[in-house]
N, C-alpha and C positions, 0 to 999 in steps of 0.2 A: 422157792420157801425164802422170804426175809427173815433173815435171823436178825433179833437184835440183843446187845450184850449189858447186862446191866453192872456197874461195878459200886459196890456200896460194901460200908462197915459198919462196926457200932449196931444201931438198931436198925436190924433188918426186917422188913414184911414177911412174914411166912407166906402168904400170898403169890410173892413174888418169887420163891424158891420152888414151886411147881407149876410156874407160866411156861408148860412144855405143848401148850396145844396151840397148833397153827389153823387160824381161823381160815386162810384163803382155802389150802389143802386139804384140809381134815373137816370142816364145821360147812364152807358153801357148799362145798360137792353134796352135802347129804341135800340142799334145799334145791340143788338145780338138779337133785334126780327127783323129787319127791314135790318140792313146794311150789317154784317160781309159773307152773300153768295156770297156777292160782291164785297165788300172790308174786306177781312179775308186776305189771305197769299200773293197775286198778285195784281198785277194792278200800284203798287208803293205806295200806300193807304191802312194801315191797323188799323179799329175800333175796334179789338180784343182787346183791354186794353188801361189805362190813357199810358202809357208810349209809346206804339206804333201810340198812337193818337198823343202826342204831339211832336212824333220824326217827325210827318210833312209826306211829300207825293212828287210826282214829278214837283207838282206845290210848293214847300217851306211849308212852315210854314202854319198848317190850324187855328190855336188856335192862336188869338193877346188875351193873357188876358188883361182883362177891356174893348176889344175894338172890339165887336160884329159886327160892319160895319168893319172892314176891318177883320177879318176872314173868311175865304175860307169855313168852315166847316158851317156857319152859312147862308152866299152867297150860299152855292151851296143847303141845304135846305129849302131855300125861294124859288118866281118866278123868273125866268127868272137871272139862276145864269150868271155868267162872261164868264163862258167856260162850255163847254160839257153839257149834261143831267140834269136833276133837280134828287136829291137824294128823296128817293132812288127808282133808276133807274126803276124797275120793278113797281113799286107805286108812281109815281111820283105826285099823288093831297093827298097824306096820309098827308102830316103837315097841309092839307088845311082842310081837316076834321078833322085832333085833332091839333088846335093850339094850347093849354093847354103845349102839351108835345114842339112845335117849341118854345112857350116863354120858357122853364123851360130852355132850352137848351140856349137861348139868354143870357136871367139869369146869367145861370152859367157859360157864359164869360163873362160876364159882372162882375161877384163878382171877377175875377182873377181866372175863370178857375183851382181851386185848386182840389186835389184828394180827399181833407179830408173838412169836415165841422170845420168853426173857430168859436169860440165862443170870446166874448172880456168875462172878469172876472174882470178883474181891479188891476193895482198895479203899481209898478213905472219901469220906462223903464229901462232896464237896457244897461250897455254900456260893455258889454263884452262878449268873444265866452267860451261857457262852458256848462258841466253836470253840473248844478246848484243843484239838489236832485233826489234820487229815494227813494220813497215810498210806500210800507214797504221795509224795505230790512234788513235780511231775507224776504222774501216772497212766498206766495202759495196761489192760482195759478197764480196771479198778480201782478204786481207793475206800478208803475206811474213814468214816468220820467221825468224832468221838464229841461228843456236847453232854453240855451238863445243863439240868434244872432245879431253880431253886427252890421251888414250892410245888405239890400237888397240883395239879390241872391237864389241859389240853397244851399240847404243843406240835407241831410242825417244823418236816423241816423238808425243805425244796430245793430244785437244784434249777436256777436259771443260765440264760445263755446273754453275751453282751449287748442284746438289742433290749433286753428287759422281759426275754418271751420265759415262759415257765416251760421248763424241760420236764420232770418230774418231781412228782412228790413221792420221798422216801418214806416218811412218816408222818402220820396224823392220828393221833391215839392221847391217850391219858397217861401221866407220868406220875411216880410218885419221884420227889424229891433224891436226885442222885444223877450219876451218870452213864451215860449211855455209848453205844455204839454199834452201825448201819454202816454197811457194805454198799456203796454205789457200781455197779457195772455199767461203763458208759460204751460197750462195745457195738453199740446200734449207734452211737452218734459222732459227728465230726472231730477231727481235733479243734482245740482253742480254749479260750479260755473262759470259764462258767465260776458262777459263786454258789456257793450254799447258804440257805438263809434259813435260822432259826427262828422260829416264831411263836410265842407266847404271851398271853397276858399283856396285852399292850407294847410289849418288848420284842423288838429284832436284832440279830447279829447275823453278821453277814462274812466270808472266808471265801477266799479266792482258789481256785482250782485249776489247774493245765492240764489238760489231755493232749497226750502226744502221742501219736501214731505212727 
């Protein structure tokens, strides 16, 4: 599980204080067992990954972050969906018999529908767009990358090698203004120089990382 830490002080968004549901280990596992046989790569709706879910379907956005009541996904897994049959189609009473899983999905949406866990740990609210620290650096095999974003919106943090090839996408999500940390475990990659690139709203910031094994 990737854990994303938010540093923040002053005005703190209540939703981020409770963002403790990890999509990949808790939500995607439900879809894997119930839904991807019908909603894999066909039918205008794919539940095979976070990115595919957030891309929406034939009826538009499936998830409205912070608003489960108006999210098609939440409507479709509850009684009396606004269109079509209830999900999962081959076991429509599943969530009646498993209300904890239904509530987990609803809570995840109302937290902001993030792919990663967010934890408030406390610091000053930054006003810049940057990668502010990488530690340790040089490192083996893991390093922590701290970055800040100026405004609410989507941002991604990616790792590239010296040939300009994308090695790994660490985060690609919607963020509030603030400072965050994410850990990169490079145990599967060879020693060498890498670049962490932060992208958001047409801006980019790059930092060097040296992996020494």
